[in-house]
C-alpha positions, 0 to 999 in steps of 0.5 A: 370106358371111364373109371375113376376113384378118389382115396384119402390119403391120410387112410393109406398112410394110416395103413402104412404107418400100422402095417409097414410095407405089408400094407403096400403089398396088399395092393403094390407089386415090389417094382410098384413099392420102389416108385413110393417116395410119399402117401400121396403117391400111394394113394394115387396108385390105390386109386388108380387100380380102383379106376382101372378096375371100374373102367373094365367093368368089375371093381376090384374083386373076383374078376380083377384083382389089384395085382392084375394091374400094374402102374409104371412111369414113362420116361418124363414120370408120367404114370402109365397102367398096364393090366395083364395079358389075361385081362386085356384078352378077356375084356378086349383091351386095346389100350389104357389111359391114366391120370392121377392128381392129388390135393387137400388130402384126397388123391383121385386117378382116371383111367380110360380104355380103349376096346378092340372091336373083336 
């Protein structure tokens, strides 16, 4: 399964300027917020969570919220994505992969999933 999303960096930046930390708390937990050093990163995380929800086939909503998906960094600084145990079980997620990029005022994320057969 594949999910992709594109997000305006200015939209996320303006949201943060208007609402401060509360804007980030809408879609990130404390550990994720600690990783944000610039608006590009925040927009990339938004796009990543949207792409992750699309990869499982739901989008962000009742079955999958922003807080059911966590973004972390590897030791080398690459982003990685984790779903809650409940989502992994419900949607039979075996493994997930994430790529994020940003340029010219937009952030794009792609998520691919491997599903278990059973």
